[in-house]
Structures are given as C-alpha cells and as structure tokens.
LOKE-958733 format. One line per 8 residues: number of its first residue (from 1); their letters; for each residue x, y, z of C-alpha. Coordinates in Angstrom, 3 decimals, m for minus. Example, Ala and Ser with C-alpha at 12.3 -4.5 7.8 and 13.67 -1.06 7.14 Angstrom:
! LOKE-958733
1) AS) 12.300/m4.500/7.800  13.670/m1.060/7.140
END
This chain:
! LOKE-958733
1) MEPAERAQ) m9.446/m37.242/m35.523  m5.900/m37.995/m34.988  m4.759/m36.357/m31.248  m2.919/m32.836/m33.098  m6.003/m32.419/m34.856  m8.447/m32.812/m32.124  m6.149/m30.232/m30.015  m6.161/m28.073/m33.091
9) AARDRVPR) m9.586/m27.831/m33.267  m10.158/m27.496/m29.787  m7.739/m24.545/m29.787  m9.831/m23.250/m33.180  m13.077/m22.615/m30.643  m10.996/m21.054/m27.799  m12.581/m17.026/m28.220  m8.957/m14.819/m29.361
17) IDPYGFER) m11.117/m11.895/m27.523  m9.937/m11.493/m23.857  m12.893/m10.140/m21.573  m12.051/m6.471/m22.113  m12.333/m6.915/m25.777  m8.836/m7.199/m26.862  m8.114/m9.631/m29.422  m5.081/m11.862/m28.205
25) PEDFDYAA) m1.929/m12.865/m30.452  m1.585/m16.066/m32.347  0.951/m17.419/m30.068  m0.912/m16.735/m26.935  m0.527/m19.655/m24.529  m3.758/m20.722/m22.995  m2.828/m23.408/m21.042  m0.973/m20.965/m19.431
33) YEEFFSTY) m3.340/m18.677/m18.808  m5.387/m21.269/m17.788  m3.339/m22.294/m15.295  m2.833/m18.993/m13.894  m6.290/m17.505/m13.965  m7.620/m20.730/m12.118  m5.604/m19.484/m9.034  m5.666/m15.742/m9.422
41) LVILTRRA) m9.654/m15.786/m9.853  m10.041/m16.765/m5.859  m7.941/m13.345/m5.391  m10.185/m11.391/m7.870  m12.940/m12.664/m5.349  m10.999/m11.476/m2.309  m10.288/m8.272/m3.633  m13.259/m7.139/m5.098
49) IKWSKLLK) m14.999/m7.942/m1.527  m12.223/m5.461/m0.076  m12.655/m3.035/m2.713  m16.749/m2.994/m2.094  m16.188/m2.171/1.327  m13.776/0.598/1.086  m16.060/2.281/m1.379  m19.187/1.807/0.499
57) GSSSVQKS) m16.898/3.549/3.177  m16.472/6.790/1.364  m18.560/9.341/0.254  m8.759/24.039/m29.216  m8.926/20.301/m27.941  m11.608/19.204/m30.307  m9.394/19.746/m33.607  m5.970/18.142/m31.769
65) MTDMNRTF) m7.698/14.992/m30.990  m6.166/13.024/m34.016  m5.289/9.897/m32.504  m8.762/8.043/m32.002  m8.958/5.860/m34.515  m5.388/4.750/m33.299  m6.930/3.797/m30.031  m6.928/m0.049/m28.923
73) PDNIKFRK) m7.828/m0.807/m33.220  m7.607/m4.703/m32.110  m10.372/m3.807/m29.326  m13.738/m4.998/m30.646  m15.570/m2.375/m28.388  m13.778/0.433/m30.631  m14.240/m0.482/m33.827  m16.772/1.933/m35.682
81) SADPCLQK) m18.914/m1.232/m36.099  m19.837/m1.671/m32.430  m23.316/m1.229/m30.868  m22.258/1.063/m28.977  m19.019/2.135/m29.975  m16.721/3.392/m26.949  m14.973/5.919/m29.714  m17.784/7.991/m29.002
89) TLYNVLLA) m17.709/7.743/m25.100  m13.797/8.612/m25.216  m14.237/11.109/m27.618  m16.518/12.964/m25.107  m14.509/12.040/m22.187  m11.315/13.547/m23.963  m13.532/16.693/m24.878  m15.038/17.264/m21.929
97) YGHHNQGV) m11.452/16.915/m20.142  m9.471/19.432/m22.678  m12.369/22.414/m21.639  m11.856/21.524/m18.068  m8.212/21.815/m17.955  m7.380/24.253/m20.618  m3.550/24.424/m19.383  m3.209/20.667/m20.774
105) GYCQGMNF) m5.881/20.020/m23.238  m5.083/16.902/m25.078  m1.589/15.334/m25.068  m0.691/12.138/m26.670  m0.950/9.272/m24.528  m4.574/10.551/m22.625  m6.481/8.861/m25.178  m5.347/5.120/m24.208
113) IAGYLILI) m5.455/6.079/m20.231  m8.964/7.319/m21.072  m9.763/4.260/m22.925  m9.189/1.884/m19.856  m10.985/3.967/m17.506  m14.059/3.837/m19.868  m13.714/0.141/m20.915  m13.459/m0.995/m16.764
121) TKNEEESF) m16.131/1.926/m15.592  m18.478/1.620/m18.637  m19.567/5.498/m17.423  m18.363/8.677/m18.850  m18.397/10.752/m15.096  m16.634/8.540/m13.656  m14.015/8.023/m16.439  m13.700/12.126/m16.651
129) WLLDALVG) m13.059/12.095/m12.872  m10.375/9.429/m12.946  m8.594/10.953/m15.526  m8.665/14.535/m13.776  m7.356/12.547/m10.377  m4.409/11.477/m12.920  m3.636/13.784/m15.189  m4.363/16.950/m12.849
137) RILPDYYS) m2.969/15.034/m9.292  m1.310/12.350/m9.258  0.692/12.938/m12.497  0.755/16.699/m12.761  3.229/18.069/m15.771  2.971/15.067/m17.430  0.739/15.790/m20.391  1.064/19.490/m20.270
145) PAMLGLKM) 2.691/21.277/m23.581  6.309/20.918/m22.062  5.679/17.464/m20.553  8.078/18.280/m17.968  7.076/16.267/m15.248  7.118/13.434/m17.846  10.989/13.860/m18.652  11.707/14.272/m14.976
153) DQEVLGEL) 10.256/11.186/m13.776  12.263/9.237/m16.916  15.249/11.146/m15.372  14.556/10.156/m11.838  14.296/6.457/m12.992  17.557/6.425/m14.801  18.870/8.058/m11.301  17.878/5.126/m9.448
161) VRTKLPAV) 19.100/3.043/m11.816  22.315/4.231/m11.618  22.139/3.810/m7.398  20.287/0.210/m7.502  21.668/m1.287/m10.790  24.790/0.688/m11.624  25.526/m2.100/m13.811  22.448/m1.673/m16.412
169) AALMDGHG) 23.342/2.498/m15.929  26.680/1.762/m17.454  25.263/m0.377/m20.001  23.024/3.215/m21.415  25.586/5.263/m20.763  28.326/2.964/m22.401  26.131/3.226/m25.683  24.557/6.498/m24.930
177) VLWTLVVS) 20.793/5.527/m24.621  18.853/8.074/m23.153  16.069/6.408/m20.930  13.041/8.439/m22.756  14.396/6.098/m25.745  13.182/2.762/m24.085  10.588/3.941/m20.976  9.010/6.917/m22.365
185) RWFICLFV) 5.882/4.615/m23.261  5.830/2.909/m19.708  5.555/6.457/m18.153  3.183/8.607/m20.496  0.770/5.459/m21.361  0.976/4.078/m17.757  2.039/0.729/m19.084  m1.129/0.031/m21.029
193) DILPVETV) m0.179/m2.072/m24.471  2.651/m2.122/m22.595  1.904/m5.116/m19.720  m1.275/m7.398/m19.660  m4.337/m5.729/m18.960  m4.829/m7.589/m15.388  m1.033/m6.326/m14.750  m2.128/m2.875/m15.902
201) LRIWDCLF) m4.788/m2.590/m13.541  m3.650/m3.916/m10.356  m0.572/m1.476/m11.137  m3.380/1.416/m11.364  m5.056/0.311/m8.238  m1.475/1.098/m6.562  m1.320/4.529/m8.467  m4.710/5.758/m7.314
209) NEGSKIIF) m4.092/4.698/m3.915  m0.374/5.105/m3.134  0.943/7.462/m5.546  2.994/8.029/m8.644  6.453/6.250/m7.092  4.434/3.138/m7.801  5.707/3.370/m11.389  9.025/3.641/m10.304
217) RVALTLIK) 8.850/0.442/m8.397  7.341/m0.967/m11.223  10.028/m0.399/m13.964  12.775/m0.901/m11.286  11.122/m4.844/m10.902  10.831/m5.292/m14.871  14.743/m4.100/m15.244  16.024/m6.029/m12.158
225) QHQAFILE) 13.832/m8.940/m12.933  15.742/m8.875/m16.802  19.261/m7.859/m15.516  21.486/m10.481/m16.965  19.327/m10.383/m20.178  19.679/m6.565/m20.699  23.523/m6.551/m20.034  23.985/m8.825/m23.367
233) ASSVADIC) 22.879/m6.326/m25.194  25.961/m4.713/m27.399  24.396/m2.256/m29.241  21.468/0.499/m29.307  19.478/m1.183/m31.113  19.981/m4.569/m29.023  19.244/m2.892/m25.836  15.872/m1.337/m27.502
241) EKFKEITK) 14.788/m4.616/m28.703  15.487/m6.065/m24.973  13.245/m3.090/m23.419  10.893/m4.776/m25.390  11.071/m8.296/m24.523  10.732/m7.840/m21.114  7.565/m6.529/m20.715  6.156/m10.093/m21.889
249) GSFVMECH) 6.335/m13.476/m20.858  4.227/m15.248/m17.622  6.955/m12.637/m15.108  4.327/m10.153/m16.293  1.101/m11.769/m17.173  1.188/m13.380/m13.270  0.015/m10.388/m12.396  m0.946/m10.780/m8.250
257) TFMQKIFS) 2.912/m11.953/m7.896  4.335/m9.516/m10.282  2.718/m7.013/m7.429  4.277/m8.473/m4.438  7.622/m8.368/m6.363  7.548/m4.647/m7.015  6.927/m3.827/m3.572  10.468/m6.171/m2.291
265) EPGSLSMT) 12.215/m6.361/m5.464  13.372/m2.793/m5.972  14.092/m2.655/m2.065  13.728/1.000/m0.003  12.171/3.438/m2.443  10.737/6.471/m0.300  9.126/9.212/m1.409  11.678/11.438/0.181
273) TITRLRES) 14.186/10.248/m1.939  11.738/10.716/m5.001  11.094/14.213/m4.280  14.842/14.597/m3.979  15.908/13.506/m7.129  12.651/15.070/m8.981  13.960/18.541/m7.735  17.839/17.829/m8.992
281) CRAKLLAQ) 16.324/16.591/m12.210  13.825/19.009/m12.806  16.390/21.669/m12.078  18.800/19.979/m14.521  16.079/19.689/m17.388  15.053/23.647/m17.189  18.830/24.811/m17.134  19.159/22.436/m20.518
289) G) 16.157/25.030/m21.957
END
C-alpha cells in the first residue's frame, strides 16, 4: 500500500464522532486537534480536581416546543434511534421549565442550551436547575416574549465596539448593519453550535461563576482578534460572512488559550460600565416601542 493510501486508511479508521456525540466535519483537522488536546488534557485534569474540591465545599408550553427534531440533528445521542434517546429527556426538562417559569414558557434557543446541559450532567433535575439559573438569574429577559434583555445586550455590544474598536463600528454603520444581524445567535444560544464544544463549556464555566459580562468578553475578543479580516468586508453580505468565519479555526479550538485571551484582549470591562450601557440601551429600545 502506498503512503498516501495508508494515511487515508488511517483517517478512515478514526471515529468521526466527538466525545459529546457530535459528528465532526469532513475537513476536520485531526492532527491539529490531537496536538492541542495532548496538552489540554493536563489542564482538564487540573481543573477537574479544582471543581471537585469546590463542589465538596458547597451545599401552553407543550404545543410551542416545535424545535425538538432540530436540536443537534448531527448528535447521535439525540437521534430517535439512540437508546436512550435524549430527545425525551430534553422534552421533559423544557416542559418542566415552562411550567416552572410561565412568564417565559419556551423560547427558541432554550432547546440548545438545555441540550448541552443534558449532555454534560446526564441528569434531568440538574439540567433543569442549571437552566433556571441561566434563564431566571444570569440572563433575565433574554428569553421572555419581548426578548428585551437579549436586544439590549446586543446594543450594549455595539456600544462597546464603538468605544474599543471604532473602525469596526464605522464599518457596521457605513453599511447600515444592525448588530442583531451578525451576533444574535451568539447571545441567544450562548455560543452553542457557534464555537467548538470544549470552548463553549469553558465559557459557560465563567458564565455561571462571573455572570453575563463574560458574553461581552468573548464577543469582543472574537472581533478584536479578527479586526483586520472584518475590515476587508465591502458589503453587508461580506460582513455577515466574515462574522461567521471568525468563529472557526485554531483560535477558538484551542480553548484554554482562548479563555486566557478573553480576560486580556478586551481590556477593562467593569460591571459598572455594562450596567450603565444597559440602562441607556434599554431606555432607547423602550422609546422605540
């Protein structure tokens, strides 16, 4: 067998399903991933020990859930043929939450968040309470019928970019591109299906621990890291495509380095600043009706 044939045969034997059940794309760079993960495994072990110590120290909905079959269709654990099929678990969590928080009920995007929680906890009750912490406490009004919190935070990101990355803001303004057009899925899905699984889980660790300002740190880091690339855009379609591209590649895959970057790249980002911007953006949205 020729060397090229042996290499292809070796690639064919590599499972295309990641540890979380997601199918990897045809062009997935296994060599780069293995190189990254060989070092990241040490970090994972160290963090697992820290989390273990930390945890030991602490004590109409039914009809509206039309997204079940569209939740992670590329994940083998959510397929109807899976045993057990996590679609049933997901349905139970979302239905229970809809009854628990009737002011929110079910909102598109919650299925992806609950689905991730189920994949990690493998427990309905734990997933329910983590979902409640996100929707009810950390991200209030993101998933309410008016989605005022979601709209407000997208405007806040725009204001932060205007201050920290004025050239990008000028590009967006020049083409009349609203921030909701390019980042709404970042916010509503909390980067699920946007960034690699390991990176999303690290972001969520910080989200539960430090609150919603982490979302702004992640968004600003992605934009700042790829500012020159974004500024090459010459049309609305081009801008939208570049915002999709900046969520791919080795920068976001190497999650430990990425998480270090989100605390350095955006610079100072106090909760006082975010609260002030939220108040002004909220007032503007309410005035618009």
